[in-house]
N, C-alpha and C positions, 0 to 999 in steps of 0.2 A: 286717171287713165280713161280715154274715150272709148265709146262703144265699138268704134271702128278697129281699134287695136286688139281687142280680145280674141277674135277668131284667128288672127295671125299667131298670137302667142300659143293658142291651143294646138294649132297645126305643128308648130316647132316641137312641142312636148311629145306629141304623138309620134313624130318622126324619130326622136331620140329613143323612145321605147321600142320602136320597131328595129332600130339598129342594134339595141342591146339584146333583143330576143334572137336576132340572126347570129350575133357573136356567141351567145350561149350555146346555140345549136352547133356552131362550128367546133366548140370546145367539148361539149358534153357528149355529143353523138359519137365522135371517134373513141372517146374513152370508154363509153359503154360498149361499143363494138369490140374494142380490144379486150375488155374484161370478159365479155360473153364469149368471145373467140377463144381466149385462154382457157376459160372454164370448159368450154366445149371441146377444145383440143385435148385437155387432160382427161375428160370423160371418154373421149374417143381413142386416147392413146393406146390402151391395151389392145385395141383392134387394129391400130395403125403401125405400132412399133413391134418388131420381133423381139421378144424377151430373150430368145436364144442368141440373137445377134448382140444385144447389150451385154449379156453375161460373158459371151465369148470375147467381146471387145475389151472388157475390163481385165479378164484373165490374160489376154494378149498384151495389154498395156503393162501389167505387172512384169511379164516376161521381158518386154522390150526395155523397161526401165532398169531392171536388175541385170539383164543379160544372162540369166540362169533359167533353168527349167522350172516350170510352175505346174503343180497338180492341184486339183480341187476335188476333195472327197465328199464334201457336204452338199446339202440342198441349197440352191440359190433362191433369192427372193427379189422381185421387181415391183416397185410401187411408183405411182405417179402423183399421189396427193399427200401432203400439200405441195411437194416438189418431186420431180423425177429422181429416183434413187435406186441403185442396185446394190445388193448385198451378196457376197460370196462367203461360204463357210468352209472350214477344213482346208486351208491353203498351206501348201508346203513349197518352199523355195529351196532347191538343192543344185548341186553341180557334181560332175564326175571328177574325182581326184586321182584317177588312174587305177585304183584298185577297188573302189567302192563309191557309193553315193554319199556325199557330205551334205548334211542338212544345214543350211545357212539361216533359215528362218521358218517359223511356223506361226500361222495367224488363225486364231479361232474364228474370227469374222472380219471381213473387210467390206466396208460400205463406201460408196462414192456417189456424189450427185453428178448429173449430166444434163447437157442441153437437149431439150426435147426436139428442137429443130434439127440439130445435128443427128439425132437418132433417127428422125424421119427420113433423112437423106442417106442413112446407112453408115455414118461415120460418127458414133457417139464421142463427145469430148467431155472428159471427166474432171471434176474438181471437188473440193471439200471432202477429202478422204478421212475415213475413221477406221482405226485399227483397234480391234478388241482382243485383248489378251495375246499380243504378239510376243514371240520369243525370238530374239535376234542374236546372231553370233557375228562378231566382228573380229578380224584378225589384224594385228599390228605387227608388221615385219621387223626383221632385225635392224633395218635402216630407219625404223620409226614410222614408215608410211603405212597407210591402210591398204588392205588387199582389195583393189578394184580391178583385178585382172580378168575382165570379161568384156563383152562387146555390147553392153547395155547403153541406153541413152544417157544415163548419168555418167558412166565411164567416158563416153564420147565427149560430153560437155566438160568433164574434168580435164581431159587431155587437151582440149582446145582453149581452155580459159587462159586469159592474160590479165595482169593488173592494168587498170586504166589511169593510174596516177593520182586518183582522188580517193584512195581507200576503198575503191570499188573494183569491179571486174568487167571484162568484156569477153564474149565468146562469138564464134561464127554463127551467123544467122540461121544456117540450117541445123545447128546443134541446139538451138534454143527451143523451149517448149513451155507450155503452161503447167503450173504445179498446183497453185491454190493453197488452201488451208489443209493442215494435217493434224488430226487429233489421235492421241494414243491413250488407250484406256487399259489400266492394270497390266502393263507389259513387263518384260524382263529383258535385260541386255547383258550379254556375256562378252567381255573383251579379253581376248587371248593375246598376251604380249610375248612375242617370240624372243625379244632381246633379254628379258628377265626371266622368262619361263613361268611367269605368274599369270593368274587369271583374276579378273575383277568382275563381279556380278552385282548388278543393280536390280532390285525387285520392286514391284508396286509402282512402276513407272506410269505416271499420268502426265501427258504433255500436250501443249497446243502450239503449233508452228504455223507461222504465216509466211509463205514463200510464193508470191504471185507467179513468177517465172524463173527459170534457171538462171537467167542473166540478172535477176533482181536481187535486192537485199533480203536478208532473212532475219526474222525475230521470233522468239519463242520463250515459253516458260515451261518448267517441268518440276514435278515433285517425285521423289523416289526414296527408296530405303536401301541404304548401303551398310552392311554388317549390323543390321538392326537399328540404324540411326536414320531418322527422317531428314531428308535434304531437299532444299528448294533451290532451283537454279533459274536464272534468266540470261538470255543471250541475244545480242544484236550484232550483225556483221553485214557489211556491204559487199563482202566477197566470200560467200559460203563455198563456192566451188574451189577457190584458192585454198580455203581451210581444209576441205575434204581431200584435196589433192596433195597436201603436205607442203604447200607453199606459204610464204608470209601472208598473213591476213590480219587486218585490223578488226578487233572485236571489242565489244563492251559486254561485260558479264558481271553478275552478282550471285552470291550464294548465301544461304542461311542454313546452319545446323544448330542444334541445341548448344547454347553457350558461345556461339561465334557467328559473326556476319562479315562478309568480305565483298569488295568491289574491285573490278579490274578494267582498265581501258588501255589497250595497247596492241602491239603486233605479236602474234604467236605463230608457231610453226609446229605442226604435229610431229614432225621429224626431229626438230632440234629444240623445241620448247620456246621460251621467250626470245624475241628478236627486237633489236632497236630499243626504243624507249617505251616504258609502260608506267602508268599511274596505278598505284596499289593502295587500298585502304583495308585495314583489318580492325575488328573490334571484338575483343574476347570479354564476355561478361562473366564467364565461369571458367577460369584457367584450369583448375583441377579436373573438371569434366571433360574439357577438350584434350588435356594431356592424357587422361585415361582412354579416351576414344582413339587418339593417335598412338597409344601405347609408347609414349615418348615422355620421359621425365629426365630433366637435366638438373644437376646440383645447383643450388642457389636460387631455385624458383619455388621452393617449398612454401614460401609465405605469399606468393602471388595469388591474388583473388581475381583481379581483372587487369586487362592490358589492351593497348591500342597501338596502331602503327599507320602512318601515312607517309608515302614516299614516291619518288619517281625512280623507277628501276631502269638502268641503262646497261645493256649488255654489249661488251666489246669482245674482241677475239679471246682474250684470256682473263677477262675481268668483269665482275658484276659490281656496278656502282649504285649506291642508294643515295640519291641527291635529294635536297629539300626534305630531309628526314625529320619527322616529328613523331614522338612516341610517348606513351604513358604506361606506368606500372603502378597499380593501386592508385594512390592519390598523387604520385609524383609524375612530373613531365620532363621531357627533354627534347633536344633537337641537335642537328649536326649533319655529318656526312660520313659514310662508311663505304668501303670497297673490299670486295673479296676477290683475290687474285691467286691464280694457280700457275706456277711455272712447271715445266716438265721435270719429272722425277723428284718432286718435292711436295710437301703438304701445302694446302691452301693457307694463305695469310690474310687475316682480317685487319685492315688498317682504317684510320679515320680519326675524326675529332668530334667529340660529343660534349654538349653542355647540358647539365641537368639541374633541376631545382633541388632535388634530393638524391642522395646516394647512400645506400646501405652498404657499408664497407664489409660487414660480416657476410652479407649475401654475395658480394663480389668475390670475396675470398672463397666462400663455399662453392661458387660456380667454377672456381679453378681447382677444386678438390682439396682446398686448404681448410681443414676443419679446426676451428678455434674454440668451439663450444660443444654442447651436447645436442646433436641434431637427430640423426636416425641411426638405428643399428646397422642398416644396410646402406652402404655408400652409393649414391647416385652417380651416373656417368658425368664426367666433366667435359666441357668444350675443348679442353686442352688435349683430349685424346685424338681430336680430328683436325684441329686447325691451329696455326700460329697467330700471334697478336702483335700489333704495333699501333696502340691506341693512345690518344691524348684526351684526358677527361678533365672537365671542370664542373664544379657543383657549388650552388649557393650554400647548401648545408650538406654535411655528411655525418652519418651516425655510426658509431661503434659502441653499442650499448655498454654503459649508460651515458657515454660521452657524445657531444656534438661538436663538430668543427664547422667553420664558416669560410667562404671564399676559397674553396679547395682547388688546387691545381695538381693534377696527377698524370702519370703515364704508366702504361702496361705494355711490356715487351715480352714476348715468349717465342722461343725458337726450339722446336723439338721438346726435350724434357727440361730445358732451361727457361726459367721464368723470373721476371723482375717487375715488381710494383713499386713505384716511387711517388710519394706525396712531396712535391717540390715545395709547397708552401700552403699554410692554412692558418686561420685564426683559431686559437684554442685556449679556453679559460682565461681570457683577457690578455693572452700572449700569442705566441706563434708555435707551430709544430711542423716539422718536416720529418719524413721517415723513408726508409728504403728496406725492402725485403726482397731477397733474391735466393733462389735455390734450384734444385734439380730433382727429377723423379716425379712420379705421379703423386700430386699433393705434397710435394717436397719430401717424398719418402726417403730421398737420399741426403736430406739435410738442407738447411737454409740459414742465411745470415740476415740478422735484423739490426737495423740502426735507427734510433729514434732521438731526435734533438728537439727539446722543448725549451723555449725561452720566455721569460717574463710572465709565467703562468701562476695562477693561484694554487699553491701547493695544498692548501686545506681542502679545496673543492676536489682536487685530484685524489687525495686520500679518501674523501667521502665516497667518490665514485667507485674507487677500488674496494670499498668496504673494509679498509684496514682497521685492525683492532689495536688497542693500546694507545700510547701517546702519539699525537699527531702533530706534524710540523705545518705551521701556517705561515703565510707571507708570500711574497712574490719571488719565484725562484727559477732556476735553470736545471734541466735534467739532460744527461747524456747517457743513453743506454746502447750498449752493443752486445748482442747475444747470438749464440749459435743454437739453432733449434733442430730438434729431431722428433720424430713421431707425429701423431695427429692428436687433435683435441688438446690444444696447448693450455687451455684453462683448467683442464683436468690433470694434465701431466707437466706441471711447471718444473718438476724435478728433472725433466729432460733438457732444460735450458742450461747454458753455461755462458759466462761472459763477464762484463764489468758494468757498474752503474756508478755514476757520479752525480751528486746533487749539491747545489749551492744556492744560498738565498741571503738577502739582506733585510733587516728590520722585520723580524717575525717572532713567533712564539712556539715553544714546545708545549702544547696543551696536554694536560693529564700528568704533568710532571711538576710537583710542588717542591722547589728546592728548600724552602724554609721547613716544610714538614719532614723532608728527608733528614735534614740536620737535627731536627728535634728528636725524632725517633731513633736516630743512630746513636744518640747519647747513651741510651740504657737498654736497647733491644738488640738481640742477636740476629733476628730476622723479622721481617714484616712484609705485608703485601703493599704494592705501590699505592693502591687506593686508600690504604690507611693513613698515608701521608697527607691526604687532602686533595682538593680539587683545584689547586693553584696551577700556575704556569711559569715557564722559564722564558723570560724575555731575552732575545738575542739581537745583536746588531749584525752578526755575521754567522753563517752556518755553512759548513763544508763537510761533505761525506764522500768517501770512496770505498766501493764494495766490489769484491770479486766473488762470483758465485758459480757453482757447478754441483751436479748430483744432489740437488735439492737442499743445498746448504750454502749460506753466504758467509764469507769471511770479511770482517770489517777491517779495512786497511787504515782508514782514517775517518773519524767522526767527531767534529768539534763544534760546539756552540759557544760563541764569544759574546758575552753581555757587557754592559757598561761597567759593572763592578764585580762580575763573577764569570767563571767559565765552566763548561761541562764537556767531558769527553768520554768516548766509549771505545772499547776494543773487544774482540771476541768473535763468536760465530753465531749465526742465526739459522738453525735447521728449519727453514720455512715450509718444507714439505710436511713437517710434523707440527707446524704452527707453534714453534717453541723458539727460545733464545737462551744463550749462555754468554754473558758479557761481563767485563770489568768496567765499572764506571768511576769517574772521579769528578767531584764537584769542588771547585776551589775559588778562593776570593783573592786575587792578586793584590788588591788594594789593601788588604788587611795586614800584610807584612808578617804574617805568622801562619802556622798550620792549624791554629785552634778552630777555625771555622771550616777547614777542608774536610771533605768526607770521601773516603774510598770505599767502594762497595761492589759486591757481586750481585748480578740480577739474572734470574733464570726462571723457567716455567713457561706458561702459556702467554701468547701475545696479549690477551685481554687484560690480565691483571697479574704481572710477574711478581715473584718474590724478591725482596731486597734483603741482602745480608751484609752488614757493615764489615769492612776489613780494617783492622787497626793499622796505623802507620808504624813502621819500625821505630823502636825507641832509640833516640840519639843519645849516646853516652858522652857525658861531659869529661874532658881530659882531666 
């Protein structure tokens, strides 16, 4: 670089520095002026702004918003640092109900921020409201609407609001106004419902609401205590005025209480409840706690620990539909469709189709007030008291302890006091099972008919599951049971059943019955216990039994075991309510060609180990 170039370069650098200094002055000086001016204005504000004007303006604003009379009993406070704020204490909002003054709300302290510039010109504009320990009374009329019968700004906006077609709202420009943020600290709300005559009170209400303008969307969160239970709520809506005015409004809401959380997104109407389509999610992590809180317990839910539900709720004129329904109970899950419909002068009917991965048949029966075991001394209310049913059920597995069924298809139909549960088909112990139970009265108190058909099932596993004592039939067999049932607690009161039982099987064994031991002991003993004959078994190629039972006792009409070289038959009665039996048995060997190996005997006593007493054959006299 030459010496001639250096001065030029230095002049350019100096020029850039001068421009930068001028730019910084243009930016910094106004900012400093604004900051100093703001500070100075706040310092001078107590001398420039009339405190009486601000306090009076806030009191007038409350009156204009509510349309009711406002009185202020306490001492007010006005501050300007760090931001202008006014506080009123001892506020009462009331109205004349014709005979006396009705108090609608009391506020221990009301604070609001305001624009200093607007206060300087004599028209303070307020925002960021804070209500400390307010007590609010809200009345809900017989028609479901809230009582806004006044001439306040809020009522005017409610009367002029219209839907805008995008889940929002629109109001007349002259009815719009700034709202800002609203904070409630330790308040209480009393809702008086004229339709039901009930009152609902929430205490310890702490809320934060963001509502920029009356025409804008609203969002807020709140915590409160209802009947001693802490509740958390969140709400978002693009049409808060429609909601307040009892019109359809789309909202998003969520709630949390101990043991339960829920989410809702859909259209609601304070007069008529849900409207149109709504998405609902519920998650119960402690069903007993929630049931105790709601004071609602339904039969069949005693074993529920947790539950969940997710669905789209669609309300038609006379029907509620649960579409895209998925739910869970304990570790089981299901999905399907349900509808609750009510026709004039009739009970609601619940219909639909449900597919479950697990189904507890005992819980299902219990929910219908059909007690089959030892549950509780006090019977819980059943759903059958309030609604009728027309349901189709399918389940990957179903349990009726100690048994398990697979690929179950069933239906439940109930009309009034008539109820029918049908298991059309299922896999059971290697075979199939179908069943039908129908009856009338609460919990079948007026009687029921039961039909069970089992085909190709393992009879030994069936006997084991039923915990039958004494000799057990094994093999693959068929069972046909038809019974008349009365009373409750069928496992306890089997003597109340009456009907018929038929069992047949091919290629099996009568375990616990040793034919060789029976023959050996029958030669020289008058009686002996079955176990003394040994632990052998009777092999059969065909088994057929027909029994008629009633009043706790079964009469054996036919019971034959046919083996390859011998047969065994029984006749008599089995007083099963006393776990006893009294039968005549005959063990014969057709291939022997004589009666020398035949044994005829009486067996009686308990199921587990009956007593055998040989019966001599009549002596045949030779001519």
